[in-house]
Structure formats: structure tokens, C-alpha cells
ZAKE-833939 format. One record per residue (C-alpha): chain; z, y, x. Coordinates in pm, whole numbers, always signed. Example, Ala and Ser with C-alpha at 12.3 -4.5 7.8 and 13.67 -1.06 7.14 Angstrom:
2
MARVEX;kette;zz;yy;xx
MARVEX;A;+780;-450;+1230
MARVEX;A;+714;-106;+1367
//
This chain:
373
MARVEX;kette;zz;yy;xx
MARVEX;A;+15397;+3975;+8891
MARVEX;A;+15282;+4321;+8755
MARVEX;A;+15269;+4557;+9001
MARVEX;A;+15432;+4384;+9267
MARVEX;A;+15300;+4471;+9631
MARVEX;A;+15365;+4336;+9959
MARVEX;A;+15676;+4400;+10156
MARVEX;A;+15507;+4601;+10445
MARVEX;A;+15342;+4842;+10184
MARVEX;A;+15490;+5190;+10185
MARVEX;A;+15501;+5398;+9847
MARVEX;A;+15518;+5734;+9789
MARVEX;A;+15829;+5955;+9646
MARVEX;A;+15846;+5874;+9274
MARVEX;A;+15597;+5574;+9226
MARVEX;A;+15773;+5274;+9181
MARVEX;A;+15465;+4973;+9189
MARVEX;A;+15126;+4991;+9223
MARVEX;A;+14892;+4934;+8926
MARVEX;A;+14699;+4666;+8881
MARVEX;A;+14337;+4804;+8743
MARVEX;A;+14209;+5113;+8766
MARVEX;A;+13929;+5306;+8586
MARVEX;A;+13578;+5332;+8782
MARVEX;A;+13235;+5415;+8753
MARVEX;A;+13004;+5162;+8933
MARVEX;A;+12657;+5116;+8974
MARVEX;A;+12495;+4890;+8702
MARVEX;A;+12094;+4832;+8835
MARVEX;A;+12040;+4998;+9162
MARVEX;A;+11723;+5175;+9142
MARVEX;A;+11790;+5330;+8844
MARVEX;A;+11993;+5582;+8701
MARVEX;A;+12267;+5405;+8540
MARVEX;A;+12625;+5386;+8555
MARVEX;A;+12912;+5240;+8350
MARVEX;A;+13283;+5311;+8348
MARVEX;A;+13431;+4943;+8394
MARVEX;A;+13846;+4883;+8464
MARVEX;A;+13894;+4717;+8838
MARVEX;A;+14138;+4581;+9006
MARVEX;A;+14351;+4814;+9225
MARVEX;A;+14359;+4652;+9589
MARVEX;A;+14663;+4711;+9798
MARVEX;A;+14671;+4888;+10149
MARVEX;A;+14613;+4701;+10433
MARVEX;A;+14758;+4788;+10797
MARVEX;A;+14634;+5159;+10910
MARVEX;A;+14517;+5203;+10533
MARVEX;A;+14591;+5438;+10274
MARVEX;A;+14590;+5440;+9896
MARVEX;A;+14449;+5736;+9691
MARVEX;A;+14517;+5828;+9358
MARVEX;A;+14147;+6022;+9341
MARVEX;A;+14184;+6356;+9110
MARVEX;A;+13836;+6459;+9158
MARVEX;A;+13484;+6357;+9327
MARVEX;A;+13209;+6563;+9387
MARVEX;A;+12839;+6415;+9285
MARVEX;A;+12612;+6430;+9588
MARVEX;A;+12261;+6438;+9591
MARVEX;A;+12298;+6172;+9836
MARVEX;A;+12455;+5986;+9567
MARVEX;A;+12159;+5959;+9377
MARVEX;A;+11911;+5845;+9680
MARVEX;A;+12215;+5569;+9736
MARVEX;A;+12210;+5451;+9366
MARVEX;A;+11773;+5500;+9327
MARVEX;A;+11761;+5290;+9684
MARVEX;A;+11520;+5583;+9804
MARVEX;A;+11635;+5520;+10162
MARVEX;A;+11619;+5251;+10386
MARVEX;A;+11933;+5278;+10614
MARVEX;A;+12206;+5286;+10301
MARVEX;A;+12167;+5202;+9972
MARVEX;A;+12400;+5101;+9654
MARVEX;A;+12466;+4742;+9520
MARVEX;A;+12464;+4663;+9159
MARVEX;A;+12865;+4673;+9052
MARVEX;A;+12966;+4869;+9321
MARVEX;A;+13157;+5207;+9332
MARVEX;A;+12956;+5514;+9457
MARVEX;A;+13118;+5849;+9557
MARVEX;A;+13193;+6016;+9884
MARVEX;A;+13374;+6318;+9826
MARVEX;A;+13688;+6242;+9664
MARVEX;A;+14023;+6425;+9671
MARVEX;A;+14334;+6281;+9593
MARVEX;A;+14690;+6235;+9668
MARVEX;A;+14814;+5936;+9891
MARVEX;A;+15060;+5693;+9711
MARVEX;A;+15056;+5412;+9902
MARVEX;A;+15036;+5306;+10308
MARVEX;A;+15009;+4990;+10494
MARVEX;A;+15185;+4859;+10795
MARVEX;A;+15149;+5110;+11083
MARVEX;A;+15077;+5452;+10890
MARVEX;A;+15269;+5748;+10914
MARVEX;A;+15506;+5757;+10637
MARVEX;A;+15435;+6204;+10672
MARVEX;A;+15145;+6101;+10490
MARVEX;A;+15253;+5959;+10144
MARVEX;A;+15208;+6177;+9902
MARVEX;A;+15015;+6432;+10070
MARVEX;A;+14668;+6561;+9922
MARVEX;A;+14389;+6432;+10139
MARVEX;A;+13940;+6411;+10125
MARVEX;A;+13765;+6134;+10150
MARVEX;A;+13418;+6179;+10318
MARVEX;A;+13069;+6036;+10354
MARVEX;A;+13181;+5855;+10639
MARVEX;A;+13487;+5647;+10518
MARVEX;A;+13586;+5526;+10899
MARVEX;A;+13452;+5531;+11239
MARVEX;A;+13563;+5293;+11534
MARVEX;A;+13670;+5637;+11719
MARVEX;A;+13625;+5447;+12045
MARVEX;A;+13217;+5415;+12139
MARVEX;A;+13066;+5618;+12314
MARVEX;A;+12925;+5823;+12008
MARVEX;A;+13284;+5899;+11896
MARVEX;A;+13413;+6015;+12207
MARVEX;A;+13117;+6226;+12204
MARVEX;A;+13209;+6410;+11841
MARVEX;A;+12926;+6212;+11703
MARVEX;A;+13053;+6030;+11404
MARVEX;A;+12800;+6003;+11199
MARVEX;A;+12594;+5780;+11480
MARVEX;A;+12890;+5540;+11511
MARVEX;A;+12785;+5183;+11509
MARVEX;A;+13095;+5101;+11336
MARVEX;A;+13128;+5344;+11080
MARVEX;A;+13170;+5269;+10747
MARVEX;A;+12989;+5493;+10440
MARVEX;A;+13189;+5584;+10113
MARVEX;A;+13001;+5496;+9837
MARVEX;A;+12738;+5262;+9981
MARVEX;A;+12654;+4864;+9941
MARVEX;A;+12589;+4644;+10190
MARVEX;A;+12765;+4579;+10501
MARVEX;A;+12779;+4957;+10587
MARVEX;A;+12930;+5034;+10317
MARVEX;A;+13304;+5030;+10134
MARVEX;A;+13378;+5121;+9779
MARVEX;A;+13364;+5514;+9694
MARVEX;A;+13569;+5761;+9462
MARVEX;A;+13419;+5735;+9156
MARVEX;A;+13719;+5571;+9087
MARVEX;A;+14107;+5618;+9062
MARVEX;A;+14265;+5469;+9307
MARVEX;A;+14072;+5392;+9670
MARVEX;A;+14179;+5242;+10020
MARVEX;A;+14086;+5501;+10303
MARVEX;A;+14136;+5430;+10678
MARVEX;A;+14470;+5669;+10733
MARVEX;A;+14313;+5784;+10981
MARVEX;A;+14023;+5929;+10880
MARVEX;A;+14105;+6110;+10554
MARVEX;A;+14095;+6476;+10572
MARVEX;A;+14376;+6680;+10488
MARVEX;A;+14343;+6971;+10180
MARVEX;A;+14472;+7305;+10254
MARVEX;A;+14726;+7448;+10003
MARVEX;A;+14589;+7698;+9786
MARVEX;A;+14254;+7527;+9800
MARVEX;A;+14174;+7361;+9417
MARVEX;A;+14073;+7012;+9443
MARVEX;A;+13800;+7038;+9222
MARVEX;A;+13645;+7319;+9491
MARVEX;A;+13753;+7099;+9773
MARVEX;A;+13554;+6816;+9653
MARVEX;A;+13211;+6943;+9742
MARVEX;A;+13303;+7045;+10056
MARVEX;A;+13396;+6667;+10209
MARVEX;A;+12995;+6660;+10211
MARVEX;A;+12765;+6903;+10092
MARVEX;A;+13008;+7190;+10243
MARVEX;A;+13069;+7011;+10565
MARVEX;A;+12732;+6897;+10608
MARVEX;A;+12582;+7295;+10612
MARVEX;A;+12899;+7382;+10832
MARVEX;A;+12815;+7226;+11085
MARVEX;A;+12397;+7251;+11079
MARVEX;A;+12535;+7624;+11134
MARVEX;A;+12793;+7564;+11367
MARVEX;A;+12547;+7385;+11628
MARVEX;A;+12307;+7680;+11633
MARVEX;A;+12550;+7881;+11822
MARVEX;A;+12365;+8186;+11731
MARVEX;A;+12515;+8567;+11803
MARVEX;A;+12621;+8710;+11483
MARVEX;A;+12332;+8938;+11304
MARVEX;A;+12081;+8653;+11388
MARVEX;A;+11817;+8572;+11104
MARVEX;A;+11876;+8257;+10957
MARVEX;A;+11648;+8104;+10686
MARVEX;A;+11776;+7873;+10407
MARVEX;A;+11503;+7688;+10211
MARVEX;A;+11657;+7551;+9908
MARVEX;A;+11911;+7797;+9940
MARVEX;A;+11979;+7840;+9554
MARVEX;A;+12107;+7456;+9546
MARVEX;A;+12406;+7254;+9584
MARVEX;A;+12401;+7293;+9993
MARVEX;A;+12192;+7594;+9966
MARVEX;A;+12459;+7819;+9807
MARVEX;A;+12708;+7718;+10027
MARVEX;A;+12500;+7725;+10320
MARVEX;A;+12479;+8113;+10213
MARVEX;A;+12813;+8148;+10230
MARVEX;A;+12899;+7991;+10549
MARVEX;A;+12604;+8185;+10733
MARVEX;A;+12777;+8513;+10608
MARVEX;A;+13093;+8414;+10729
MARVEX;A;+12958;+8324;+11081
MARVEX;A;+12824;+8690;+11097
MARVEX;A;+12425;+8572;+11044
MARVEX;A;+12185;+8750;+10835
MARVEX;A;+12077;+8508;+10560
MARVEX;A;+11692;+8477;+10432
MARVEX;A;+11700;+8285;+10116
MARVEX;A;+11448;+8070;+10018
MARVEX;A;+11404;+7972;+9622
MARVEX;A;+11206;+7968;+9333
MARVEX;A;+11273;+8193;+9039
MARVEX;A;+11478;+8531;+8926
MARVEX;A;+11752;+8282;+8847
MARVEX;A;+11807;+8170;+9205
MARVEX;A;+11745;+8539;+9345
MARVEX;A;+12029;+8652;+9149
MARVEX;A;+12246;+8409;+9276
MARVEX;A;+12165;+8404;+9615
MARVEX;A;+12152;+8785;+9613
MARVEX;A;+12535;+8754;+9473
MARVEX;A;+12672;+8523;+9778
MARVEX;A;+12521;+8754;+10030
MARVEX;A;+12184;+8659;+10117
MARVEX;A;+12051;+8956;+10278
MARVEX;A;+11647;+8915;+10185
MARVEX;A;+11512;+8641;+9924
MARVEX;A;+11200;+8499;+9921
MARVEX;A;+11061;+8356;+9606
MARVEX;A;+10837;+8081;+9728
MARVEX;A;+10671;+8065;+9376
MARVEX;A;+10579;+8419;+9338
MARVEX;A;+10428;+8424;+9753
MARVEX;A;+10264;+8089;+9741
MARVEX;A;+10033;+8035;+10036
MARVEX;A;+10183;+8394;+10199
MARVEX;A;+10567;+8271;+10242
MARVEX;A;+10486;+8270;+10624
MARVEX;A;+10459;+8623;+10638
MARVEX;A;+10716;+8677;+10396
MARVEX;A;+10989;+8498;+10590
MARVEX;A;+10864;+8591;+10898
MARVEX;A;+10857;+9023;+10769
MARVEX;A;+11175;+9000;+10619
MARVEX;A;+11335;+8883;+10986
MARVEX;A;+11252;+9200;+11162
MARVEX;A;+10890;+9082;+11176
MARVEX;A;+10938;+8814;+11442
MARVEX;A;+11039;+8529;+11233
MARVEX;A;+11404;+8372;+11222
MARVEX;A;+11607;+8250;+11501
MARVEX;A;+11703;+7941;+11302
MARVEX;A;+11566;+7754;+10963
MARVEX;A;+11807;+7534;+10824
MARVEX;A;+11651;+7307;+10566
MARVEX;A;+11919;+7170;+10344
MARVEX;A;+11680;+7084;+10024
MARVEX;A;+11502;+6712;+10064
MARVEX;A;+11142;+6874;+10000
MARVEX;A;+10852;+6787;+10242
MARVEX;A;+10654;+7117;+10180
MARVEX;A;+10959;+7285;+10334
MARVEX;A;+10968;+7026;+10626
MARVEX;A;+10589;+7116;+10696
MARVEX;A;+10637;+7527;+10669
MARVEX;A;+10951;+7557;+10833
MARVEX;A;+10841;+7579;+11195
MARVEX;A;+10607;+7896;+11156
MARVEX;A;+10874;+8053;+11014
MARVEX;A;+11056;+8050;+11365
MARVEX;A;+11067;+8343;+11580
MARVEX;A;+11022;+8237;+11981
MARVEX;A;+11331;+8079;+12065
MARVEX;A;+11413;+7960;+11713
MARVEX;A;+11541;+7611;+11620
MARVEX;A;+11476;+7440;+11306
MARVEX;A;+11755;+7206;+11177
MARVEX;A;+11674;+6908;+10934
MARVEX;A;+11971;+6870;+10675
MARVEX;A;+11787;+6710;+10380
MARVEX;A;+11622;+6414;+10384
MARVEX;A;+11300;+6348;+10188
MARVEX;A;+11287;+6014;+9970
MARVEX;A;+10938;+5949;+10104
MARVEX;A;+10749;+6070;+10421
MARVEX;A;+10830;+6444;+10497
MARVEX;A;+10700;+6480;+10912
MARVEX;A;+10791;+6828;+11073
MARVEX;A;+10466;+6905;+11269
MARVEX;A;+10461;+7079;+11522
MARVEX;A;+10168;+7088;+11857
MARVEX;A;+10314;+7049;+12160
MARVEX;A;+10187;+7384;+12334
MARVEX;A;+10358;+7561;+12032
MARVEX;A;+10707;+7416;+12116
MARVEX;A;+10607;+7487;+12485
MARVEX;A;+10471;+7827;+12421
MARVEX;A;+10715;+7921;+12203
MARVEX;A;+11016;+7756;+12303
MARVEX;A;+11132;+7626;+11966
MARVEX;A;+11365;+7342;+11910
MARVEX;A;+11387;+7072;+11630
MARVEX;A;+11735;+6935;+11564
MARVEX;A;+11888;+6682;+11347
MARVEX;A;+12238;+6758;+11169
MARVEX;A;+12411;+6474;+10962
MARVEX;A;+12784;+6539;+10811
MARVEX;A;+13046;+6625;+11089
MARVEX;A;+13342;+6534;+11261
MARVEX;A;+13713;+6525;+11129
MARVEX;A;+13773;+6903;+11295
MARVEX;A;+13395;+7039;+11155
MARVEX;A;+13569;+6936;+10814
MARVEX;A;+13892;+7098;+10869
MARVEX;A;+13738;+7405;+10999
MARVEX;A;+13472;+7414;+10695
MARVEX;A;+13772;+7364;+10454
MARVEX;A;+13979;+7634;+10604
MARVEX;A;+13685;+7905;+10531
MARVEX;A;+13719;+7781;+10192
MARVEX;A;+14105;+7848;+10185
MARVEX;A;+14062;+8172;+10311
MARVEX;A;+13853;+8258;+10061
MARVEX;A;+13501;+8328;+10222
MARVEX;A;+13317;+8018;+10091
MARVEX;A;+13383;+7932;+9717
MARVEX;A;+13152;+7636;+9588
MARVEX;A;+13027;+7711;+9218
MARVEX;A;+13121;+7379;+9049
MARVEX;A;+13094;+7230;+8656
MARVEX;A;+13350;+6959;+8597
MARVEX;A;+13269;+6684;+8381
MARVEX;A;+13483;+6368;+8329
MARVEX;A;+13415;+6071;+8494
MARVEX;A;+13234;+5922;+8172
MARVEX;A;+12976;+6183;+8212
MARVEX;A;+12841;+6033;+8523
MARVEX;A;+12488;+5914;+8423
MARVEX;A;+12392;+6227;+8246
MARVEX;A;+12520;+6397;+8523
MARVEX;A;+12259;+6179;+8782
MARVEX;A;+11986;+6236;+8504
MARVEX;A;+12005;+6598;+8505
MARVEX;A;+12020;+6587;+8915
MARVEX;A;+11746;+6366;+8923
MARVEX;A;+11513;+6633;+8682
MARVEX;A;+11639;+6927;+8885
MARVEX;A;+11835;+7089;+8584
MARVEX;A;+12160;+7114;+8768
MARVEX;A;+12279;+7486;+8873
MARVEX;A;+12613;+7439;+8992
MARVEX;A;+12767;+7123;+9200
MARVEX;A;+12898;+6890;+8989
MARVEX;A;+13239;+6740;+8991
MARVEX;A;+13378;+6467;+8800
MARVEX;A;+13770;+6475;+8700
MARVEX;A;+13878;+6117;+8747
MARVEX;A;+14217;+6101;+8721
MARVEX;A;+14506;+6366;+8589
MARVEX;A;+14693;+6531;+8857
//
């Protein structure tokens, strides 16, 4: 019977039955930049799950890596639905779900769910959970993502979206925003500390500038070109270092900008191997390098043991964030302290968006309109 559903499925107010099909963009050939909009069946939420009607989904650079199969640890499947920055409303819930979630606006992140009971989960290292599922990835580690109108998610792991924060602005914060926020948060620096951000004019970088300023840090934005300079300075960067103009003098330029001593921290948000090669030299004594962007190929951080000891350098990795990190990152945006620069396109434009992303031609965080509110 069309629209029928199991008796233990709860429906939101105003929803009389679940739809049978749903518009979705799928990867047509993993390893190439190619998607196709198809009609797929809408699943029913099982115990502990919610069905979310997605209105907007951010298009993250990680989606491109998954589609191209750049990473050994996670990749897409042919015919799979990508996307992991989804915002929408809960229209149905399975058994055991608090009915107060029905009708609420929520976000779906890179991590779709974690076990919540292992050592890593207990210690707020969500991304290290061996039982985690990744939105929009393939194989045993993945689950269908947010490039579709209706998506299942773990009721305990969806993120509440603050009132007053537009869905198109909230979407890119669910991965890009929380990722750079957490990378800055774990630094635990004093207000006024210098933070250098290679790739500052990009998707994560332009958010990193804003989150760093909200935390009271001084920012050295590293990128190339007058347009990136204008963007970074408009977002509050204290200093802009143009790697295209500085060339081999970039290390001196960064260190000079930070009172001649070097940055207290470097947060590498791009996926440039060169950025990782240079980053340790940007640091002051006692400085910390945080790796965020993952190069498609090799991108080693090379530091002599003597440098680690004599200069007291720390090297850390940071991947996405916890449920609490997500709430905090969104709260800063809801207060107007962080505002993503976004461009919204229809879901049908996803392949073109990925092609531009692959060429490095995008100047804003891309968001696709998946369905009507």
C-alpha cells in the first residue's frame, strides 16, 4: 500500500504517510567526477533511528576525495549517495526515539553514528570509534549520505540546529565548521596568541579565521592572490601572507608577522603537501602544529628530533569533532560571530560543483538545495 508504514514508526505532526521515493544524487563511477540524480526508495526508520527530510546539504572537499577514491581509509561506492553536511527536519522516528524530536530541525554530520560505549567514545574521541559509520561513504564503514531528500540517521547523534541560523549557513558548519573549530579549541592558547592558517582563503580557512578571532586569537592568514587577501582581511585576519609573492621568503614573512618569534600555532586546513613541509618552520618555541587537511598523496611533516626537543614543538592531528563541539560551533554562528560564505545551487548541479572544486575554481562553500522546506 503506497505510503504505508510499520505501526511502531512515529510521524511528525502534519505527516500522514511516508513517501515511497526520493530524489537523490548518486556517484556513477567512483574514481571520476560524476554524479547522477535518480529516484531511490525511501527507507523506514528502525529502532533508534529518525528519518530526516533534507533541505540543504553542504558540498565538502572530503566528498570529492571520497568520490575520487583518493583515500585508502574511506571511499564511495558506485550508486552510493554521498554528502555529510545535511540539514533538515525530522519527519518520522522509529521505536524507542523520544517523540520530542519529531518536527525538529537537525543536522547530519561526517560521523553518522558512533557506538557511544567504547574507550574512544568515553574519552570524546568520536572519530576514533571503531564502530563509527560515515555519512556518504561506501563499504562497511559507510551509510547513505545527505545528497538526497530523505535520509536515515541515529536519533542520538543528530545535531540540533539553533533557531535563527539559516539552514544554508548551518550546513557547511556540520563538517567544515566543526572541524576547524575543534582544531582551534584543542590548542588551549591564551587570548592574543598568534595562529597561522595555511589555506586561509578556502572553505575551511575562511571559517578558521572567524572561529580563531571569536576565541581571541590573532590570525596570520596564508594564501595566494589579491582576492584571497581581500577576503581574509574582511573576515578579521590581522596579517595576510601571500605565498605567491613571498616564495622562498615565506617562513621569514610568517615569523616576522608574529612578533619576529613565529606563530604559537599553525593549523593546516588545506591539503597541500608544501604547506605541511613548511609549517614546522612557522612555529615559535613551544608552538603547536595541528594537521587538519589530508593530502591526496604523500605530504609528510619532517622535523628533526633535535628540533622537537630544543624548540619544544608539538604536532597534533584533529579530525571533525564531538557532539558537543558541533553544538558549540553552531552556537557561535547563531550569535553572528561566524558566517560562512556560501553559494546555493540545486542538487542537479552537483557534478558541475565537483568539477569546479576539482579545478580549484570555487570561492565559497557550496551548498545544494535538496528539497523544499
